[in-house]
Residue frames relative to the residue before (quaternion, step in Angstrom):
aa qw qx qy qz dx dy dz
X 1.0000 0.0000 0.0000 0.0000 0.00 0.00 0.00
X 0.2312 -0.7612 0.5879 0.1467 3.64 -1.00 0.83
X 0.3078 -0.7425 0.5841 0.1131 3.38 -1.38 0.62
X 0.0235 0.7611 -0.6481 0.0150 3.53 -1.28 0.70
X 0.0616 -0.7558 0.6420 0.1134 3.44 -1.42 0.05
X 0.2546 -0.7323 0.6163 0.1381 3.46 -1.32 0.54
X 0.0833 -0.7678 0.6353 0.0062 3.42 -1.15 0.83
X 0.0555 -0.7935 0.6055 0.0258 3.61 -0.99 0.81
X 0.0119 0.7942 -0.6053 0.0531 3.58 -0.91 0.86
X 0.2538 -0.7440 0.5905 0.1828 3.51 -0.94 0.79
X 0.1655 -0.8059 0.5677 0.0272 3.59 -0.75 1.10
X 0.4266 -0.7232 0.4874 0.2397 3.56 -1.03 0.74
X 0.5780 0.5564 -0.3774 0.4625 3.59 1.18 0.51
X 0.5598 -0.6137 0.4412 0.3396 3.57 -1.17 0.66
X 0.6948 -0.5233 0.3264 0.3700 3.53 -1.21 0.69
X 0.6518 0.5443 -0.3326 0.4102 3.58 1.03 -0.73
X 0.6654 0.4932 -0.3030 0.4713 3.51 1.12 -0.70
X 0.6109 0.5287 -0.3424 0.4796 3.59 1.14 -0.68
X 0.6471 0.5208 -0.3287 0.4494 3.55 0.97 -0.94
X 0.6114 0.5463 -0.3541 0.4498 3.66 0.93 -0.71
X 0.6963 0.4787 -0.2864 0.4516 3.50 0.87 -1.09
X 0.6659 0.4837 -0.3012 0.4815 3.66 1.14 -0.41
X 0.8017 0.3593 -0.1359 0.4580 3.63 1.08 -0.68
X 0.6744 0.4653 -0.3179 0.4772 3.58 1.02 -0.59
X 0.5477 -0.6725 0.4087 0.2842 3.58 -0.72 1.15
X 0.6841 0.5014 -0.2930 0.4413 3.53 0.85 -0.97
X 0.6973 0.4703 -0.2561 0.4764 3.53 0.98 -0.84
X 0.6252 0.5288 -0.3264 0.4722 3.58 1.09 -0.85
X 0.6276 0.5492 -0.3133 0.4543 3.53 1.05 -0.76
X 0.6814 0.5071 -0.3025 0.4325 3.65 1.02 -0.61
X 0.7946 0.2744 -0.1888 0.5076 3.60 1.08 -0.46
X 0.7693 0.3192 -0.1766 0.5244 3.64 1.17 -0.46
X 0.7342 -0.3225 0.2689 0.5336 3.50 -0.02 -1.36
X 0.6201 -0.5130 0.4216 0.4177 3.57 -1.14 0.41
X 0.0584 -0.8079 0.5864 -0.0081 3.58 -0.80 0.94
X 0.3037 -0.8032 0.4844 0.1672 3.55 -0.81 0.91
X 0.7347 0.3003 -0.2196 0.5673 3.68 1.24 0.22
X 0.4072 -0.6417 0.5764 0.3003 3.50 -1.33 0.40
X 0.3823 -0.7627 0.4801 0.2042 3.55 -0.47 1.25
X 0.5741 0.6133 -0.3559 0.4094 3.59 1.18 -0.57
X 0.7808 0.3237 -0.1522 0.5122 3.60 1.12 -0.71
X 0.4944 0.6793 -0.4016 0.3646 3.50 1.29 -0.35
X 0.4561 -0.6794 0.4693 0.3320 3.69 -0.77 0.77
X 0.5575 -0.5427 0.4831 0.4016 3.61 -1.17 0.49
X 0.7330 0.3182 -0.2801 0.5320 3.50 -0.90 1.10
X 0.5447 0.6335 -0.3952 0.3818 3.59 1.22 -0.30
X 0.3706 -0.7370 0.5324 0.1901 3.48 -1.24 0.52
X 0.0115 -0.7800 0.6256 -0.0017 3.55 -1.27 0.51
X 0.2983 -0.7552 0.5485 0.1995 3.53 -1.26 0.31
X 0.1669 -0.7324 0.6509 0.1097 3.54 -1.05 0.83
X 0.0373 -0.8120 0.5825 -0.0049 3.58 -0.91 0.98
X 0.0781 -0.7537 0.6501 0.0556 3.52 -1.19 0.79
X 0.2852 -0.8000 0.5103 0.1350 3.59 -0.16 1.32
X 0.7011 0.4632 -0.2592 0.4761 3.59 1.22 -0.39
X 0.3359 0.7910 -0.4655 0.2118 3.56 1.30 0.12
X 0.0805 -0.7603 0.6404 0.0737 3.54 -1.06 0.66
X 0.8190 0.2674 -0.2229 0.4562 3.53 -0.93 0.97
X 0.7690 0.1531 -0.1182 0.6092 3.50 1.30 0.08
X 0.7137 -0.4989 0.2834 0.4017 3.60 -1.25 0.32
X 0.3712 -0.7267 0.4927 0.3023 3.64 1.17 -0.60
X 0.6956 0.4318 -0.2898 0.4957 3.66 1.18 0.17
X 0.0426 -0.7937 0.6068 0.0038 3.45 -0.87 1.09
X 0.3070 -0.7359 0.5834 0.1547 3.55 -0.90 1.04
X 0.1179 -0.8325 0.5390 0.0507 3.64 -0.41 1.12
X 0.1378 -0.7504 0.6448 0.0466 3.48 -1.38 0.63
X 0.3184 -0.7761 0.5206 0.1588 3.59 -0.54 1.23
X 0.1901 -0.8254 0.5295 0.0465 3.53 -0.49 1.23
X 0.8187 -0.0923 0.0941 0.5589 3.58 0.88 -0.88
X 0.0194 0.7867 -0.6154 0.0446 3.61 -0.97 0.70
X 0.0776 0.7520 -0.6443 0.1156 3.54 -0.81 1.18
X 0.1871 -0.8457 0.4966 0.0555 3.49 0.36 1.41
X 0.7060 -0.3170 -0.6328 -0.0243 1.74 -1.68 1.83
X 0.4353 0.7456 -0.4163 0.2853 3.53 1.01 0.79
X 0.8237 0.0549 0.0676 0.5602 3.61 0.97 -0.92
X 0.0360 0.7674 -0.6387 0.0430 3.47 -1.08 0.95
X 0.0054 0.8087 -0.5866 0.0438 3.58 -0.84 1.00
X 0.1368 0.7774 -0.6060 0.0986 3.48 -0.93 1.08
X 0.3654 -0.6851 0.5880 0.2266 3.46 -1.31 0.49
X 0.1135 -0.7665 0.6277 0.0746 3.50 -1.17 0.70
X 0.1297 -0.7764 0.6142 0.0559 3.52 -0.95 1.01
X 0.4042 -0.6815 0.5351 0.2930 3.64 -0.87 0.81
X 0.5949 -0.6235 0.3920 0.3221 3.42 -0.95 1.04
X 0.6973 0.4718 -0.2760 0.4636 3.63 1.00 -0.72
X 0.5337 -0.6757 0.3654 0.3536 3.62 1.34 0.06
X 0.4776 0.7173 -0.4211 0.2830 3.54 1.23 0.00
X 0.8120 0.0141 -0.0158 0.5833 3.73 1.03 -0.38
X 0.1202 -0.7257 0.6745 0.0637 3.43 -1.47 0.45
X 0.0438 0.8143 -0.5755 0.0613 3.65 -0.56 1.07
X 0.2687 -0.7349 0.5936 0.1880 3.52 -1.25 0.34
X 0.1850 -0.7659 0.6124 0.0645 3.50 -0.99 0.99
X 0.0743 -0.7650 0.6397 0.0065 3.56 -0.88 1.11
X 0.1276 -0.7754 0.6183 0.0124 3.50 -0.66 1.21
X 0.0177 0.7725 -0.6347 0.0068 3.65 -0.82 0.91
X 0.1451 -0.7676 0.6226 0.0446 3.58 -1.02 1.08
X 0.0087 -0.7663 0.6425 0.0004 3.54 -0.94 0.89
X 0.4251 -0.6807 0.5312 0.2715 3.50 -0.96 0.96
X 0.1201 -0.7625 0.6337 0.0507 3.54 -1.15 0.82
X 0.7011 -0.4642 0.3320 0.4274 3.53 -1.25 0.13
X 0.7637 0.3217 -0.1639 0.5352 3.59 1.18 -0.67
X 0.8149 -0.1242 0.1074 0.5559 3.74 1.04 0.05
X 0.6789 -0.4273 0.4093 0.4347 3.53 -0.77 -1.18
X 0.2293 -0.6937 0.6602 0.1741 3.48 -1.28 0.68
X 0.1172 -0.7940 0.5958 0.0293 3.53 -0.58 1.17
X 0.0655 -0.7823 0.6195 -0.0064 3.45 -0.90 1.10
X 0.0878 -0.7830 0.6136 0.0510 3.55 -0.97 0.90
X 0.0759 -0.7370 0.6684 0.0655 3.62 -0.99 0.86
X 0.0261 -0.7988 0.6002 -0.0309 3.60 -0.52 1.09
X 0.1147 0.8313 -0.5247 0.1434 3.63 -0.36 1.16
X 0.6303 0.5876 -0.4292 0.2705 3.45 -1.50 0.41
X 0.4721 0.6380 -0.4965 0.3515 3.63 1.07 0.14
X 0.1992 -0.7906 0.5756 0.0626 3.51 -1.19 0.81
X 0.8370 0.2176 -0.1899 0.4649 3.52 -1.24 0.64
X 0.7689 -0.3715 0.2710 0.4441 3.54 -1.42 -0.19
X 0.6401 0.5050 -0.3351 0.4722 3.58 0.97 -0.78
X 0.6359 0.5094 -0.3287 0.4775 3.65 1.03 -0.77
X 0.6170 0.5300 -0.3601 0.4570 3.66 0.94 -0.77
X 0.6947 0.4761 -0.2898 0.4548 3.55 0.78 -1.01
X 0.6283 0.5269 -0.3214 0.4736 3.60 1.01 -0.77
X 0.6607 0.5101 -0.3139 0.4524 3.59 0.84 -0.87
X 0.6605 0.5077 -0.3024 0.4632 3.58 1.00 -0.78
X 0.6629 0.4923 -0.3071 0.4732 3.57 1.07 -0.80
X 0.6858 0.4775 -0.2992 0.4606 3.56 1.00 -0.77
X 0.5468 0.6114 -0.3937 0.4149 3.54 1.11 -0.50
X 0.6445 0.4838 -0.2866 0.5181 3.57 1.04 -0.79
X 0.6645 0.5118 -0.2969 0.4564 3.57 0.90 -0.92
X 0.6510 0.5061 -0.3213 0.4656 3.65 0.90 -0.75
X 0.6200 0.5302 -0.3485 0.4615 3.58 0.97 -0.86
X 0.6893 0.4896 -0.2938 0.4458 3.61 0.86 -0.91
X 0.6643 0.5292 -0.3030 0.4322 3.51 0.96 -1.06
X 0.6884 0.4676 -0.2750 0.4815 3.56 0.92 -0.89
X 0.7131 0.4713 -0.2703 0.4431 3.60 0.69 -1.11
X 0.7709 0.3335 -0.1892 0.5086 3.58 0.92 -0.72
X 0.7991 0.3822 -0.1786 0.4283 3.60 0.28 -1.34
X 0.6834 0.4671 -0.2700 0.4919 3.51 0.94 -0.88
X 0.6799 0.4962 -0.2981 0.4503 3.49 0.85 -0.94
X 0.6261 0.5057 -0.3312 0.4926 3.66 1.08 -0.68
X 0.6410 0.5200 -0.3285 0.4591 3.62 0.90 -0.80
X 0.6579 0.5036 -0.3189 0.4603 3.56 0.95 -0.99
X 0.5919 0.5495 -0.3932 0.4394 3.75 0.93 -0.58
X 0.6666 0.4742 -0.3147 0.4814 3.61 0.94 -0.77
X 0.6401 0.5005 -0.3456 0.4694 3.67 0.98 -0.66
X 0.6565 0.5367 -0.3135 0.4274 3.55 0.85 -0.99
X 0.6266 0.5715 -0.3557 0.3927 3.65 0.97 -0.61
C-alpha cells in the first residue's frame, strides 16, 4: 500500500512570488533544503539535488527529477533518497486568489509501515515549513 497526503495553504503573496520560492535554488534553499539547480530553468527530465546537512535519521540527500513544469501554476518532481529507501512525488499547484495564492501540495509514494510513519512525520514538517519558513521568506520577497 502506498501513502500520500495533501496540504493546502492560502498565502498573502502573488503566485509569481510563490513560484520563485518553489523554483529558484537560492530561495528554495532559504526555506526548504539546499538545492543545486534552478527548477524554473532546468529541462524537463533534468536532475537536481536537495541537501539537508542537519538531517537526523536519514542521509539528508534527495536526488530530484523534474517531471512537469507549467509556470506559475504547477510543478511536479520526484525525489529519491540517496540511500534508496524511498521515492516520492511532489505536486505543487498554485492558484491566484483575491488575496494572494492558494498553494496545494500533494506528496505521494511512501510504501509500507516505514513509509506510513515517514508520511505522518513529514506532514507535520511540511505544515511548519510552509506556515513559518515559506511565509517569512515570502514577506521578504513581497517587499
